C-alpha positions in Angstrom: -29.9 5.5 154.4 -33.6 5.2 153.9 -36.2 5.1 156.7 -36.7 1.3 156.4 -33.2 0.2 156.7 -32.7 2.5 159.7 -35.8 1.0 161.3 -34.5 -2.5 160.6 -31.0 -1.6 162.1 -32.8 -0.3 165.2 -34.6 -3.7 165.6 -31.9 -6.1 164.4 -28.8 -4.9 166.2 -30.2 -5.2 169.8 -31.6 -8.6 168.8 -28.1 -9.7 167.4 -26.4 -8.5 170.7 -28.7 -10.6 172.9 -28.2 -13.6 170.8 -24.6 -13.3 171.0 -24.8 -12.9 174.9 -27.1 -15.9 174.9 -24.6 -18.0 172.9 -21.8 -17.0 175.2 -23.8 -17.8 178.3 -24.7 -21.2 176.9 -21.0 -22.0 176.1 -20.1 -20.9 179.6 -22.7 -23.2 181.2 -21.8 -26.0 178.9 -24.9 -27.9 179.2 -28.0 -27.7 176.9 -30.0 -29.3 179.7 -29.4 -26.0 181.7 -29.2 -23.5 178.9 -29.8 -24.5 175.3 -28.0 -22.5 172.6 -29.8 -20.2 170.2 -29.1 -22.9 167.4 -30.7 -25.6 169.4 -33.6 -23.4 170.3 -34.1 -22.5 166.6 -34.0 -26.2 165.7 -36.6 -27.0 168.4 -38.9 -24.0 167.1 -38.6 -25.2 163.6 -39.6 -28.8 164.7 -42.5 -27.4 166.6 -43.7 -25.4 163.7 -43.4 -28.4 161.4 -46.2 -30.3 163.3 -50.0 -30.0 163.1 -50.0 -30.4 166.9 -47.7 -27.4 167.4 -49.8 -25.1 165.2 -53.0 -26.4 166.9 -51.7 -25.5 170.3 -50.6 -22.0 168.9 -54.0 -21.3 167.4 -55.9 -22.3 170.3 -53.8 -20.3 172.6 -54.1 -17.2 170.4 -57.8 -17.7 170.2 -58.1 -17.8 174.1 -56.0 -14.7 174.3 -58.0 -12.7 171.8 -61.4 -13.8 173.3 -60.3 -13.1 176.8 -58.8 -9.7 175.7 -62.0 -8.7 173.9 -64.1 -9.8 176.9 -61.9 -7.9 179.3 -62.0 -4.7 177.2 -65.9 -5.0 177.0 -66.3 -5.6 180.8 -63.8 -2.8 181.5 -65.5 -0.3 179.5 -68.9 -1.2 180.8 -67.6 -0.9 184.3 -65.8 2.4 183.7 -69.2 4.0 182.4 -70.9 2.8 185.6 -68.4 4.1 188.0 -67.8 7.3 186.1 -71.4 8.2 186.0 -72.6 7.1 189.3 -70.9 7.8 192.6 -72.8 4.9 194.3 -71.5 2.5 191.7 -68.0 3.9 192.1 -68.3 3.4 195.9 -69.5 -0.1 195.4 -67.2 -1.3 192.7 -63.8 0.3 193.2 -63.0 -2.1 196.0 -63.7 -4.9 193.5 -61.1 -3.4 191.0 -58.5 -3.4 194.0 -59.2 -7.1 194.7 -58.9 -8.2 191.1 -55.6 -6.3 190.8 -54.0 -7.7 193.9 -55.1 -11.4 193.4 -52.5 -13.6 191.8 -53.3 -15.0 188.5 -52.7 -18.5 189.8 -55.4 -18.2 192.4 -58.1 -17.1 189.8 -56.9 -20.1 187.6 -57.3 -22.6 190.5 -60.5 -21.1 191.6 -62.1 -21.2 188.1 -60.7 -24.7 187.3 -63.2 -26.0 190.0 -66.3 -24.8 188.0 -65.1 -24.3 184.4 -63.8 -26.7 181.6 -60.0 -26.4 181.5 -60.1 -24.8 178.0 -62.2 -21.9 179.2 -60.2 -21.1 182.2 -57.4 -19.2 180.4 -60.1 -17.1 178.6 -61.8 -16.2 181.9 -58.4 -15.4 183.5 -57.2 -13.2 180.6 -60.6 -11.3 180.8 -60.1 -10.8 184.5 -56.5 -9.5 184.2 -57.5 -7.1 181.3 -60.7 -5.7 182.9 -59.1 -3.6 185.6 -56.6 -2.1 183.3 -59.3 -1.0 180.9 -61.6 0.0 183.5 -59.4 2.5 185.2 -58.0 4.1 182.0 -61.5 4.5 180.5 -63.0 5.8 183.7 -60.2 8.4 184.1 -60.7 9.5 180.4 -64.5 9.8 180.9 -63.9 11.9 184.1 -61.4 14.1 182.2 -63.8 15.0 179.3 -63.7 18.7 178.4 -67.0 20.2 179.7 -66.8 23.0 177.3 -66.5 20.6 174.3 -69.4 18.5 175.8 -71.5 21.6 176.2 -70.7 22.6 172.6 -71.6 19.3 171.3 -75.1 19.3 173.0 -75.7 22.5 171.0 -74.5 21.6 167.6 -74.6 17.9 167.3 -77.3 15.1 167.8 -76.5 12.5 170.5 -74.8 10.0 168.4 -72.7 12.8 166.7 -71.7 14.1 170.2 -70.5 10.5 171.0 -68.7 10.1 167.7 -67.0 13.6 167.2 -66.6 14.9 170.8 -66.4 11.9 173.4 -64.7 9.2 171.3 -61.7 11.4 170.2 -61.1 12.2 173.9 -61.2 8.6 175.1 -60.0 6.3 172.4 -56.3 7.3 172.2 -55.7 6.4 175.9 -58.0 3.5 175.7 -55.9 1.8 172.9 -52.6 2.8 174.5 -53.7 0.8 177.6 -55.2 -2.0 175.5 -51.8 -2.5 173.8 -50.3 -3.1 177.2 -53.3 -5.1 178.4 -52.7 -7.4 175.4 -49.3 -8.3 176.6 -50.7 -9.1 180.1 -53.4 -11.2 178.5 -50.7 -13.4 176.9 -49.0 -13.9 180.2 -52.3 -14.7 182.0 -53.4 -17.2 179.4 -50.1 -19.1 179.2 -50.0 -19.2 183.1 -53.5 -20.4 183.2 -52.9 -23.1 180.6 -50.0 -24.5 182.7 -52.2 -24.8 185.6 -55.4 -25.9 183.9 -53.7 -28.1 181.3 -56.3 -28.0 178.4 -55.7 -30.6 175.7 -54.1 -28.1 173.3 -52.3 -24.9 174.3 -48.8 -23.4 174.5 -49.0 -23.6 178.3 -49.7 -27.3 178.3 -46.7 -27.9 175.9 -44.4 -25.9 178.0 -45.5 -27.8 181.1 -44.9 -31.1 179.3 -41.4 -30.0 178.2 -40.5 -29.1 181.8 -41.9 -32.3 183.0 -39.6 -34.2 180.6 -36.7 -31.8 181.0 -36.9 -31.0 177.3 -35.4 -27.5 177.8 -34.7 -26.9 174.1 -38.4 -27.1 173.4 -39.2 -25.1 176.5 -37.0 -22.4 175.3 -38.4 -22.7 171.8 -42.1 -22.3 173.1 -41.0 -19.1 175.0 -39.4 -17.6 171.9 -42.4 -18.4 169.9 -44.7 -16.8 172.4 -42.6 -13.6 172.2 -42.7 -13.7 168.5 -46.4 -14.1 168.1 -47.2 -11.7 170.9 -45.1 -8.9 169.2 -46.7 -9.8 165.8 -50.2 -9.6 167.1 -49.5 -6.4 168.9 -48.0 -4.9 165.7 -51.0 -6.1 163.7 -53.3 -4.4 166.1 -51.5 -1.3 166.1 -51.5 -1.3 162.2 -55.2 -1.9 162.0 -55.9 0.9 164.4 -53.7 3.3 162.5 -55.4 2.4 159.3 -58.8 3.0 160.9 -57.6 6.4 162.1 -57.3 5.6 165.9 -53.7 6.6 166.7 -52.4 6.2 170.1 -48.7 6.8 169.8 
């Protein structure tokens, strides 16, 4: 068997098992109101993807996730540089990281909803969730830089070459490994914030409306679509990073 079929088998067989289990549980419950079947969910997903409103909600949610994720990566990297190069900044800012990590997403969403337009709340919440993850990983990577390589770089390379050939190769792999995980948390943060903030368009808003009207087939369908798009975007990100030469696996 070639490599591609084996990979497909490793992916498809577990999915098929889960679908069978899902179907059996749905038959056991005997009510689509409580547990829609895979077929009912697939029909609902097709119906969602057949409407302009469905795609608009998906697109806006994806944009909020990407903007929030990017903003969180930037903030986390900047804070990591500050806390890894200054003991005073580390002393002042480390408690902030702990506060951010331990505060529930719902609290951030509700607090931000007071001062921000509903559409911007999910972006801000995603950035807040991603920041401490990138912050800690990047800070640890900077502090773990090999001093011998750094000293050698000062002798043989110009400053920008030191950054490109000495510092980045030691930081980037772990950074992107954490970023891949952070992207999943950004999805959860944005969807949760959308459910609370209820912007005009967004996956979270659609899920809230489905729950309100007890349309559980659509609710399951939106959940399924979130998983599919989340995995697709993460795979695309990994592919782009590998093509650029930044492997983190």
